[in-house]
C-alpha positions in Angstrom: 106.2 21.8 49.1 110.0 21.9 49.0 111.9 18.6 48.9 115.4 18.4 50.2 117.3 15.4 49.1 120.3 15.5 50.9 123.7 13.6 51.1 124.9 13.6 54.8 128.0 12.2 54.5 129.0 14.6 51.5 132.6 16.7 52.5 132.9 14.9 55.9 129.2 15.8 57.1 128.7 19.3 55.9 125.5 18.0 54.0 124.0 17.3 57.4 125.5 20.3 59.0 123.9 22.6 56.7 120.3 20.5 57.1 120.3 21.2 60.5 121.5 25.1 60.1 118.5 25.2 57.6 115.9 23.3 59.7 116.9 26.1 62.4 115.6 29.0 60.5 112.1 30.1 60.7 111.8 30.1 57.0 112.3 26.7 57.0 109.7 26.5 59.6 107.0 28.3 57.8 107.2 26.6 54.5 106.5 23.1 53.7 109.6 21.3 53.8 110.1 17.8 53.8 113.8 16.4 53.7 115.0 12.9 52.7 118.6 11.7 53.2 120.6 9.6 51.4 121.9 6.0 52.7 124.0 4.5 50.0 125.1 5.4 46.1 122.4 5.9 43.5 119.6 6.5 46.9 119.3 10.2 45.4 118.1 9.3 41.9 115.4 7.0 43.4 114.4 9.3 45.7 113.6 12.2 43.3 112.0 9.8 40.7 109.8 8.5 43.4 109.2 12.2 44.5 108.5 13.3 41.1 106.0 10.3 40.6 104.0 10.7 43.8 104.1 14.5 44.8 104.6 16.3 41.2 101.6 18.2 41.3 102.8 19.5 44.8 106.6 20.0 44.2 107.4 23.5 44.3 111.0 22.6 44.1 113.4 20.0 44.8 116.5 21.2 46.7 119.7 19.4 46.4 122.2 19.5 49.2 125.4 17.4 48.3 128.1 17.3 45.9 128.0 17.1 42.1 127.4 13.2 42.3 124.2 14.1 44.3 123.1 16.5 41.9 124.0 14.2 38.8 121.6 11.4 40.1 118.5 13.9 41.3 118.8 15.2 37.7 118.7 11.8 36.2 115.8 11.0 38.7 113.8 13.8 37.3 114.7 13.1 33.6 110.9 12.2 32.8 110.0 15.3 35.1 112.2 18.4 33.4 109.7 21.0 34.4 110.1 20.4 38.1 112.5 23.3 39.5 115.8 21.8 40.9 117.6 24.0 43.7 121.3 23.3 44.5 123.2 24.1 47.9 126.7 22.7 47.4 127.9 20.6 50.2 130.5 18.6 48.6 134.4 18.8 48.1 134.7 19.6 44.4 131.3 21.5 43.9 132.1 22.5 40.3 128.8 22.9 39.5 128.2 25.6 41.6 131.2 27.1 40.5 130.3 26.7 36.9 126.8 28.7 37.5 128.3 30.9 39.8 126.1 30.0 42.7 126.9 31.7 46.1 128.3 30.0 49.0 126.1 30.5 51.8 123.4 28.2 52.2 121.0 30.2 54.0 121.4 33.0 51.4 120.6 30.2 49.1 117.6 28.7 50.5 116.2 32.1 50.9 116.3 32.4 47.5 115.2 29.5 46.3 111.9 29.8 48.6 111.2 33.4 47.3 112.2 32.8 43.7 113.7 35.6 42.8 116.6 34.1 40.7 116.9 31.1 38.6 119.0 30.0 35.7 118.5 28.2 32.7 120.4 24.8 32.2 120.7 22.3 29.6 122.2 18.5 30.7 124.4 16.8 28.5 122.8 13.6 27.6 124.6 10.3 26.6 124.0 6.7 26.1 126.2 3.6 26.1 126.8 0.6 23.9 123.9 1.2 21.7 121.4 0.8 24.2 117.7 1.5 23.4 116.9 5.2 23.7 114.8 4.9 27.0 118.1 4.1 28.7 119.6 7.7 27.8 121.1 9.5 31.0 122.3 13.2 31.7 125.3 14.8 33.0 125.7 18.3 34.6 129.3 19.0 34.6 131.6 16.9 32.3 131.5 13.5 30.5 135.2 12.1 30.1 137.0 9.1 28.3 140.5 8.2 29.2 143.0 9.8 31.7 140.2 11.4 33.1 138.1 8.8 34.1 141.2 6.7 35.5 142.1 9.7 37.7 138.7 10.2 38.9 138.7 6.3 39.8 141.6 6.6 41.6 140.8 9.8 43.4 137.1 8.2 44.5 139.5 5.5 46.5 141.9 7.8 47.8 138.9 10.1 49.3 137.5 6.8 50.8 140.4 6.0 53.1 139.6 7.4 56.8 143.1 9.3 57.3 142.2 11.0 54.1 139.1 12.4 55.3 140.4 12.7 59.1 142.9 15.5 57.6 140.1 17.0 55.3 142.3 16.5 52.1 139.6 15.9 49.5 140.1 18.9 47.5 143.7 17.7 46.7 142.3 13.9 45.8 142.4 14.8 41.9 145.9 15.4 41.8 146.8 12.5 44.0 145.1 10.5 41.7 146.9 11.8 38.5 150.1 10.8 40.2 149.1 7.6 40.8 147.7 7.0 37.5 150.1 8.5 34.8 153.1 6.4 35.0 151.1 3.3 33.8 148.3 4.4 31.8 148.2 3.7 27.9 146.5 6.2 25.8 143.4 5.2 23.8 142.9 4.6 20.2 139.4 5.2 19.5 137.4 6.7 16.6 135.0 9.9 17.2 132.8 11.4 15.3 132.1 15.3 15.5 129.2 16.4 14.2 129.1 13.9 11.4 133.0 14.2 10.7 134.5 10.9 11.4 138.0 10.8 12.8 140.9 8.0 14.1 142.5 8.8 17.1 145.3 6.8 17.8 147.2 8.2 21.0 144.6 10.1 22.6 144.9 10.4 26.6 141.5 12.4 27.2 138.5 13.5 25.6 136.4 15.8 27.9 132.8 17.0 27.1 132.1 19.9 28.9 128.9 22.0 29.8 130.9 24.8 31.7 134.5 25.3 32.4 135.1 23.5 35.5 135.9 20.1 36.6 138.2 18.1 39.2 137.6 20.9 41.8 138.2 23.7 40.2 140.3 22.7 37.2 139.4 25.1 34.3 139.6 22.3 31.8 137.3 24.0 29.4 137.8 27.6 29.3 135.3 28.3 26.4 132.6 26.1 27.6 129.2 28.2 28.1 126.1 27.3 29.8 123.9 27.2 26.5 121.3 25.4 24.6 122.2 22.9 21.7 126.0 22.5 21.8 128.5 21.8 24.3 132.5 22.0 24.3 134.9 18.9 23.5 138.3 19.1 24.3 141.0 16.2 23.2 144.6 15.5 24.6 146.9 13.5 21.9 150.2 12.4 21.5 151.6 14.0 24.5 154.7 13.1 26.7 153.9 12.2 30.6 156.2 15.1 31.7 154.0 17.5 29.5 151.1 16.2 30.8 151.8 17.1 34.3 152.3 20.6 32.8 149.0 20.6 31.2 147.6 19.8 34.8 149.2 22.4 36.2 148.5 25.3 34.1 144.8 23.7 33.5 143.5 25.8 36.5 144.0 28.9 34.6 143.0 27.9 31.3 146.5 28.2 30.0 147.0 24.3 28.8 144.8 25.4 25.5 148.1 26.8 24.2 149.9 23.4 24.1 149.6 21.6 20.5 148.6 18.7 21.7 145.2 20.3 22.9 142.3 20.4 20.6 139.0 22.1 21.2 135.8 21.7 19.5 132.1 23.0 19.7 129.9 20.8 18.3 126.1 19.3 18.7 126.6 15.8 18.8 129.5 13.4 19.5 130.1 9.7 19.2 132.9 7.6 20.8 133.6 4.4 19.5 136.3 1.7 20.7 137.1 -1.8 19.8 137.9 -2.6 23.6 136.1 -1.3 26.4 137.2 1.8 27.7 136.7 3.8 31.1 134.6 7.1 31.1 133.3 9.2 34.1 130.3 11.6 34.2 129.9 14.0 37.3 132.5 11.9 39.3 130.4 8.7 38.5 132.7 6.0 36.5 131.8 3.3 33.9 132.9 1.5 31.1 131.7 1.4 27.6 132.9 0.5 23.7 130.5 3.1 22.3 128.9 6.5 23.5 126.3 9.0 22.1 126.4 12.3 23.3 124.1 15.4 22.8 122.5 18.0 24.7 118.9 17.7 26.4 116.8 20.0 24.2 114.1 20.7 27.5 115.4 23.7 29.9 116.1 23.1 33.6 115.4 25.5 36.1 118.3 25.8 38.8 117.3 28.1 41.8 119.6 29.8 44.1 121.7 32.6 44.7 123.9 33.6 42.2 127.3 35.9 42.3 127.4 36.0 38.5 124.4 36.2 35.7 126.5 33.6 33.3 129.3 31.0 33.5 
């Protein structure tokens, strides 16, 4: 059985259009397919969890039609069922996960590849736990986990995208840059402590910390150009002691990865990270925003199988 979890509102209804296109394909009609449509934020996670608990013996693959946020929810819904394969048909405005794994853009080609089981990629999500909660409350992230300016901009971008005129003119791809201009004037750098593989550091004027499973975030920004899809470790980027005008330069050059040459930018490859702050700070993970005073980050040891049609073998 193939389970579709569909965000019908993704990218101005693109998710629904893709579902209808697939439903008319003979292969969809021949295969045992069931589709569930999300109705509210967090619904995809609940659907994935319910499907895994009820149909875990019959599920061939859980296929996500939506954006990175929908995939984030499904991966978390399946966190206790890591053996269940996941297929992804990108239908969001950013689609950084698809870009990071080299997913093809043709929904029908992706669906046919999933059903034929021709190709899959191994993937290891990031793991994070906030405010020293019990381990059972851990969460996964598929793209990035970010603190500081990145999170503030993500929140501003979501507010911008929620405006009707913005969706009407299909401007979602520009929401992150617009969010940056909204936030940058008033943003106050953070004072935090980080622990990188056991090495503790005090950062007194940090603008952002980004943890990456692959190079992309924000709809194509190559924030961590050296990040690779691999087990055990992840890339961490920090931006410290930077002026506001130079930060704008950073975000212009980030699409080509040239920001790594700036002296205010540091990069680390680690297996574990802890972030601590005396006051609550904003964080974002795959476009989902929250607050915390501490956060422990690691890598999921279990291999996930991501099925689809790919344009390249590696990220």
